[in-house]
N, C-alpha and C positions, 0 to 999 in steps of 0.2 A: 514557270511550272508552276508558282504559287507556293504559299508556305508550306503546304502538305506535299513538299516533292519528298524523294526517298532522302536525301540530306537532311532535311528538317526534321522527318519523323524518326531517322535514327538520331538526332538531337533530344527529341521529345523523350524517346524510349532511356536513353543515358541518363537524362533528368529524373525520368519517374524511378528508376534503378535507385539512385543517389538519394533521392527523398524517400522511399522505400526503405532504404537501409539506415536513414537519419530518424526517422520517425516511427520506433521501434515501442517496446513495453514501456520503458524508461520514461520515455518524451512524451507520449500519448497520455498516458495514465498522470501525467505530471511530477513523478517522483526526481526524476532528473533536473525538472525546472526549479523545484523546491531546493536541492541539495547544492545545485550548481549558482544561481540566480535568485531567486525569490527571498531567500534567507539574507540575502543583504541589503535588502531594503531597495529604495528608487535606484541605488547605484547598479544594482543587479539587470536593470534595464540596458544601463550602458554597457555592461560586461555581455549581455546577449548578443548584443550588435557587434562588440569587438571580436568575440569567439564567432561569430557565424560570417564575419569579414575572414578570419586567419582559414576557416575552413573551406572558403572559397580560393583563396589562394593555395592550400593544397592540393585541392580539385584541379585547378589550371595548370599546378607544376608538375604533378602526377602524369597528367595526361599530357603535358611538353615532353616527358623522359619517355611514355609510350610510343609517342609520335616520333619522335627523334632517334630513339636508340632501338625501336622496335623489341621490345620487352615485353614478355608474355607470363612470365612468372615471378614469383617476388622475391626468389635468388637472384634473378636476372635485374630486377629492381635494384637490391641490396649492392649490387656488382657497381651499378652505375654511382647509387647513392654514398657508398662507402668502399671505393675503390681499392686502397691500399691495407686497410686491415682484414687480414684473412681470419684472423682468431674471435674477432668481435662479431661476423656477420651470422655463422650458424646461431649464437646465442641470442641475438635480435629475432633471426628467422622462426626460433623455437618461441621466443618470447609472445611474437606476432602470432603464431600457429593457438599457441596457448589462449590468448586473449579471444581469439576468433571462436573459439572453443566454448570458453567460458560465457562469452555473451550468448552464445547461442544459447546455453544452459539458462541463462538468465531470461532468454524470451520464452522457452517452455516452462519455467516456474513464473513467469507472469501471465501467460494464457491461464495456466492453474489458478494463481492468484484472483484473476477475474471472475473465473466460475464460481469460486468459491465466497467472494466477497458481494457479487451482485446477484448471485444465480442460486446461491444455498447449496451449490453442489460441490463434493469434493476436489478439492486441488488436483489431486490426481487422475481423477476424469479429464479434466481439461488439457494437462498437461499429456497425456496418452494420446488425446485425439490428434495434438498438434503434432506429437512425434510420427504419428503413423502418415500423416498431410506430408509433411515435410520430407520425409523418405521418400514417399510416392513421387515429390516436386524432382529431387536430388537424382531420382533415374533418368531425368529429362535433361538434367544438364543446364548449361548457360541460356539455353533457349527457353526453356520452361519457366526460369527464375525472369527474363524479361520480359515476357509474355505476361506472366502473372501482375507483374509490376505496373505493367501497360495498362492492364485492365481496371487494378485495384486502387492505385496511386491516385488518378484524377478523382475518383468518386470520396477518397480518405480527405483529399483536401478540399472538396466543394465541401463537405460535411462538417470540417473543422471552421471554415471560412463562415459557414451558417450561423454556427454556435457563437462565432467570434463576433459576429454581427449584432446577434441576438442578445449577447452579453455586455454590448456599448449602451444597451438600452437603459436608461437611469443610473450608469454608472459612476461612482463616486471619483469622478477624474481628478478633479479639482484637491480633493483631500487623499488622494491615493498613498500618500506614505504613512497616513495614520492607519493604514490598514493591513499594511505589511510588516513584518517582524524586521528589527534589524539588528543583526549581530556580526560582530568583526566584521564592519562595512569595510574597512582600510582594504581587506583581502581578496575584493571583489576581481581585481584584475587576473589576481593569480588563480583564482576558481575560473573565470573566462577561458584563459589559458590552457587550463588542465582538461576544462570541456571538449574544445577543440583539439587538444592533443590525444586524450583517448579516443575521439571519435576519426583523427586521422586514422588510428591505428586499424579501426575499422574499416573505414573507406579505402585504404589503397589497394590491398587484395581484393577489394570488389570492382575498383576502377582499372584493376589489371584485367578481369576477365570481359572487361568489354572493350578489348582495344580495337576490334572488328568494327565497330559501329564509330568511331572516330576517324578523319583523314587529315582534316588539316587545321591548321593553328587558329581559323576564323571559327571554325565549330567549337573548339576547345573554349576559347573566349565567350563565344555564347553560352555554352552548354556552364560555364562556371559562374558568369553572371546571375544565368536565370535562377539557376540552384542556390546562389547564396539569396537571392532577394526571397524566392520563397521559403527558404531555412527561418529567415529574419520574421517574415508576416507571420507564418505557423508558431514561432516560438513565443511572440507577443501573445497570441491567440492564448496558448496556452497559461503564459504568466499570468495574465488578466483574470484568468477563470481562477486561479487561487486566491485572487483577493477576495474572492467572494466565500472561502471556508471560514464558517463559523465555529467550528470545533477545533481541539487541538488537531493543529497539520501533521504533527510527527507521528501521530497515532494511526493515520492512514496511510496503507498500502498505495491506492491509488487516489490522491486527493482529487484530480481534475473529473474523475468518474465520480466523485462523491457531489461535486459542483453541480454536474450535469443533472445528476439524479433526483438531487432536492430543488433547483431551482428551475429546470426545464425538463418538465417530467415526460414531456411528449417527445422530446429528443434523447431520450434514456437509451432506448434500443438503437437508435443512429448511432450515439456513441459508443454504444457497445461495440457496433459494427466497426467503427474508427479504431478501438483498442484491438478488438482482435484481429482485424485486417492488418493494423501495422504491425504487430508482433510478428504476424504470418509474414509478413515481407520483409522484415528483418532476418529473421529467422533463415529464410530459404538464400538470401544473399549471402549471410554469413556461413551459413552452414556449407553452399556450394563453394564459396572462396577458401574454407578450411580443408575441403575434402580435393579440391584442384592443387592446393600446396602441398598435401601429405600423402598423395597418392600417385603411383606410378603406371598403374592400369587399370582397366575396369574391374579386375577380380577384385582387388585392395580397395577401389573405391566402392564397391557394392558391401564390402566386408566393414569397412570401418564406416560406414552409413548406418548400418544395421545397428553396430556397438555404439555409437555416438547417440543415435536416437532412443536407444533403450536405456544407457546410461543418463541421457539427460531428464528423464522419468524419475529417476529414485534420487537425483540430486535436487530436483525441483522442491523437495522438502524441506530444504534449509530456508525457504522464502523468498521471495521477490526483492522487497525491498531492503533486506537485510545484505542479498549478494550485489545490490545496487550501490547501497552506501559503503560496503567494504570494499568493493574490488574497483569500481570507475575509478576514484579518485587514486588509487594504486598504481592503476596502468596509464593514468594520465600523466605521470611524473615519467613514467617509462618512452612515453612516446613524445618527450619535449626535445630530444636529440634528434629525433625524424621530423619536425616540423622546422628545426634550427638549420638543418641542414638542406631542406627542401626549398625552403626560402633564399639560401645562397648560392644554389646550385648553376642558376644561369646568369 
């Protein structure tokens, strides 16, 4: 039937949702890349690969559990992951839901931050626009999320790859180390594990919503390998963009955006689309996962969606980079147990 058979189309749909979840505001803006990898110098590149491989393992093992045990909710997933400890499971479930909600808030804040930094428009305006659009997608449930990722993610990947190729022109590859800040470089492995750990908290609930799109182990393997490869390539693109920052990078809300705006002016609008599209795809994936986890019927789903979207605009005033630097490492530690259990369950 060729590559574009129904099974392979489902594989692509799942991969696009995974990548759409991963390349959110923190990723595409360069804020995550700086915090977890770039600040460790050359060793950060090694950490980047280690982290991506761990994320690939999480994807593979999670889909194996979904396929073998036919789980569809995070509570059912925890029953497989931690079968005996009844007291711990409700706590973990609450933590996961809290993180999904907070990260949704971070996406809303990131959308507003882009409007303020690049367009000079009050951040509340940008945050309000995304809150309204995500609410509309939430009303379509999982199918709307898959469709949005299916359309947007290939375009986002294409634009990122184009910018990455242009960045390699006249790139100081042989003196790369001189261009990168190096602090606490011995901790780069811990940072890499934390990055994959907090991403596992985000990804697993999203993967559970995709259970109807996978049928067998071969599909799971293909999805895991393909997703890991794309994550590594896109991560390196953003990492190498940060080498071009010629001001105090710690003062930038969105360092990758700064580089594109100053070095590749003709692609400024294109990268703006990448940022906003990335934020949107992550926000709808995480928001839908949160709503699926905490609601029991359509009425409560709609009510909580309304409250969630309104609250996100108010919380966005805390600031995008502040939310990323404060919350992501904290939740990264909480996700370590989940990764350890996943890597030993089969």
